[in-house]
C-alpha positions as CSV (number, residue, x, y, z in Angstrom):
1,M,165.8,-4.2,-30.8
2,E,165.0,-1.6,-33.5
3,L,164.5,1.8,-32.0
4,N,161.8,4.2,-33.2
5,R,159.8,7.0,-31.7
6,R,157.8,4.6,-29.6
7,G,161.0,3.0,-28.3
8,F,161.4,5.9,-25.8
9,L,158.1,6.1,-24.0
10,G,156.9,9.3,-22.3
11,V,154.1,11.7,-21.8
12,A,153.0,15.1,-20.7
13,S,152.5,13.7,-17.2
14,A,154.8,10.7,-16.9
15,G,156.3,8.1,-19.2
16,V,159.3,5.8,-19.2
17,A,161.8,3.7,-21.1
18,A,164.5,1.7,-19.5
19,G,167.7,0.0,-20.6
20,F,170.7,-1.6,-19.0
21,V,174.4,-1.4,-19.9
22,G,177.5,-3.3,-18.8
23,T,180.5,-1.9,-17.1
24,T,182.3,-1.7,-20.5
25,H,181.7,0.7,-23.3
26,A,179.5,-1.8,-25.2
27,A,176.3,-0.5,-26.7
28,P,173.4,-0.5,-24.3
29,V,170.6,-3.1,-24.5
30,L,167.3,-1.2,-24.3
31,L,164.3,-2.7,-22.6
32,E,161.0,-1.2,-23.4
33,I,158.5,-0.5,-20.6
34,P,155.0,-0.7,-22.0
35,D,152.6,2.3,-22.3
36,T,149.9,0.1,-21.0
37,G,149.2,-1.1,-17.5
38,W,150.0,2.1,-15.6
39,K,148.1,3.1,-12.5
40,L,147.1,6.7,-11.8
41,W,146.1,7.7,-8.3
42,I,145.3,11.3,-7.2
43,D,146.9,12.1,-3.8
44,R,144.6,14.9,-2.8
45,E,145.9,15.1,0.7
46,A,149.5,15.5,-0.3
47,R,151.1,18.7,1.1
48,Y,153.2,20.3,-1.5
49,L,152.9,24.1,-1.3
50,D,155.5,24.3,1.4
51,D,158.0,21.9,-0.3
52,R,161.5,23.2,-1.1
53,I,162.1,23.2,-4.8
54,F,165.6,22.1,-6.0
55,L,167.2,23.4,-9.1
56,P,169.1,20.9,-11.3
57,S,172.5,22.1,-9.9
58,D,171.3,21.5,-6.4
59,V,169.9,18.0,-6.8
60,N,171.6,15.4,-4.6
61,L,169.4,12.4,-4.4
62,A,171.1,11.2,-1.2
63,T,170.0,14.3,0.7
64,L,166.7,15.2,-1.0
65,P,163.6,14.6,1.0
66,V,161.5,11.5,0.3
67,N,157.8,12.2,-0.2
68,P,155.9,8.9,0.0
69,P,152.2,8.7,-0.8
70,T,149.8,10.0,1.8
71,G,149.2,7.1,4.1
72,G,152.5,5.4,3.2
73,W,153.7,3.3,0.3
74,N,151.1,0.5,0.9
75,T,148.5,3.0,-0.2
76,L,149.5,2.4,-3.8
77,D,148.5,-1.3,-3.3
78,T,145.0,-0.5,-2.0
79,A,144.2,2.9,-3.6
80,G,141.3,3.1,-6.0
81,A,143.7,3.8,-8.9
82,L,142.7,4.1,-12.5
83,T,144.4,1.9,-15.1
84,V,145.7,4.2,-17.8
85,T,147.7,4.1,-21.0
86,L,150.5,6.6,-21.6
87,P,150.8,9.2,-22.9
88,T,148.0,10.9,-20.9
89,T,147.2,13.5,-18.4
90,V,145.1,13.7,-15.2
91,E,142.5,15.8,-16.9
92,E,142.0,13.3,-19.7
93,H,140.4,11.0,-17.1
94,L,139.3,13.2,-14.3
95,W,138.3,16.6,-15.7
96,G,136.0,18.3,-13.2
97,K,136.0,15.4,-10.8
98,F,137.4,17.5,-8.0
99,G,135.2,20.5,-8.6
100,E,134.8,23.2,-11.2
101,R,135.0,26.9,-11.1
102,P,134.4,29.8,-13.6
103,Y,137.4,30.7,-15.8
104,T,139.2,33.9,-15.0
105,A,139.8,36.6,-17.6
106,D,143.4,35.6,-18.1
107,E,142.3,32.0,-18.8
108,Y,139.4,32.7,-21.1
109,R,138.9,35.7,-23.2
110,Y,135.1,35.8,-22.7
111,A,135.0,34.9,-19.1
112,E,133.2,38.0,-18.0
113,T,130.4,37.6,-20.5
114,D,130.3,33.8,-20.9
115,P,129.9,32.1,-17.6
116,V,129.1,28.6,-19.0
117,P,132.6,27.2,-19.5
118,Q,134.0,25.9,-16.3
119,N,137.6,25.0,-15.4
120,G,137.9,21.5,-14.0
121,A,141.7,21.1,-14.1
122,Y,143.5,19.4,-11.2
123,R,146.1,21.2,-9.1
124,G,148.3,19.0,-6.9
125,V,150.0,15.7,-6.6
126,S,149.3,12.6,-8.7
127,W,151.1,9.2,-8.7
128,W,151.8,7.1,-11.8
129,Y,153.1,3.6,-11.2
130,R,153.5,0.1,-12.4
131,S,155.6,-3.0,-11.8
132,I,158.5,-3.4,-14.2
133,D,160.7,-6.4,-15.0
134,I,164.4,-6.0,-14.7
135,P,166.0,-9.3,-15.8
136,V,168.5,-11.3,-13.7
137,A,171.0,-10.6,-16.4
138,A,171.1,-6.9,-15.3
139,R,172.7,-7.8,-12.0
140,G,176.1,-6.2,-11.8
141,K,175.3,-3.9,-14.6
142,R,174.2,-0.2,-14.7
143,V,170.5,0.2,-15.4
144,M,169.3,3.6,-16.6
145,L,165.7,4.9,-16.9
146,H,164.7,7.4,-19.5
147,I,161.6,9.5,-19.0
148,R,160.5,11.5,-22.0
149,G,159.0,14.3,-20.1
150,A,156.7,15.4,-17.2
151,R,154.9,18.4,-16.0
152,M,155.7,19.9,-13.6
153,R,157.9,18.4,-10.8
154,A,158.7,14.7,-11.2
155,E,160.1,12.6,-8.3
156,I,160.9,9.1,-9.5
157,Y,161.0,6.2,-7.1
158,L,162.0,2.6,-7.6
159,N,161.2,0.2,-4.8
160,E,160.5,3.2,-2.6
161,K,163.9,4.7,-3.2
162,L,164.3,8.1,-4.8
163,V,166.2,7.7,-8.1
164,G,165.3,10.8,-9.9
165,Y,164.1,14.4,-9.5
166,S,163.4,17.2,-12.0
167,I,161.5,20.5,-12.2
168,M,162.5,20.9,-15.8
169,S,159.0,20.7,-17.3
170,E,158.5,18.7,-20.4
171,L,162.2,17.8,-20.8
172,P,163.7,14.3,-20.7
173,I,164.9,12.8,-17.3
174,D,167.5,10.1,-17.0
175,C,167.7,8.1,-13.7
176,D,170.2,5.5,-12.5
177,L,168.2,2.5,-11.1
178,T,171.2,0.5,-10.2
179,G,171.2,1.0,-6.5
180,A,167.5,0.5,-6.1
181,M,166.7,-2.4,-8.5
182,Q,166.0,-6.0,-7.7
183,P,166.9,-8.0,-10.8
184,G,164.7,-11.0,-11.3
185,Q,162.1,-9.8,-8.9
186,P,159.1,-7.4,-9.1
187,N,160.2,-3.8,-9.1
188,R,157.7,-1.0,-8.5
189,L,158.4,2.2,-10.5
190,A,156.4,5.1,-9.0
191,I,156.5,8.7,-10.3
192,R,155.2,11.5,-8.2
193,I,154.0,14.4,-10.3
194,T,153.3,17.8,-8.7
195,N,151.5,20.3,-10.8
196,P,150.5,23.5,-8.8
197,G,149.2,25.2,-11.9
198,G,146.8,22.6,-13.3
199,R,145.9,24.5,-16.4
200,Y,144.7,22.1,-19.1
201,D,146.1,24.4,-21.8
202,W,149.4,24.5,-19.8
203,R,149.4,28.3,-19.8
204,D,149.8,28.2,-16.0
205,S,153.2,29.9,-15.5
206,T,151.7,32.8,-13.5
207,T,150.0,30.5,-11.1
208,I,153.0,28.3,-10.7
209,F,155.3,31.2,-10.1
210,M,153.1,32.6,-7.4
211,D,152.8,29.3,-5.6
212,W,156.4,28.0,-5.9
213,S,158.8,30.9,-6.5
214,P,159.4,31.6,-2.7
215,R,160.4,28.0,-2.2
216,F,163.2,27.6,-4.6
217,T,166.4,26.6,-2.9
């Protein structure tokens, strides 16, 4: 398959591309996961402010906590999720849907004299998920998932098993799917994105630092 910029899918919120390789040093065969057909569900009841935050050097997927959707994994089957195309953000589809508030002075230069513009960005947890096909030919091989970028914390699950974790905002994430995949069967890829800042312009470092800094492990 010819690779180009679209060959590695990814977005500001979540996006993926997968490939599988054999146990030898042969070149990998890359399988593209479409931009289309993704589901977006807002997990408004998710508790995240008390979560421990793990730095890259401390990430051990076998011991990290698993954070399923509020109501359990079956919620993703019944939730009133939106169908979206990557790349995208929560705000592209849901600006102001969970309330609006006046901008503060650090967000908008004229906030004190211009009360009309309202901030409707979302702060919290969202889920991005879809079914992916992993061929029978992948059995016995190592399968890697490449995520182009996410903001802010990304927890990646395949078939309800944690296969990736990153707080490195907007940087690529690579995940090993081998232990969680079901070749030849439907596989649900679900990415839990936690953004405590929610600023649409992404200038939310102050808010994020205040909310999360005491919880770094």
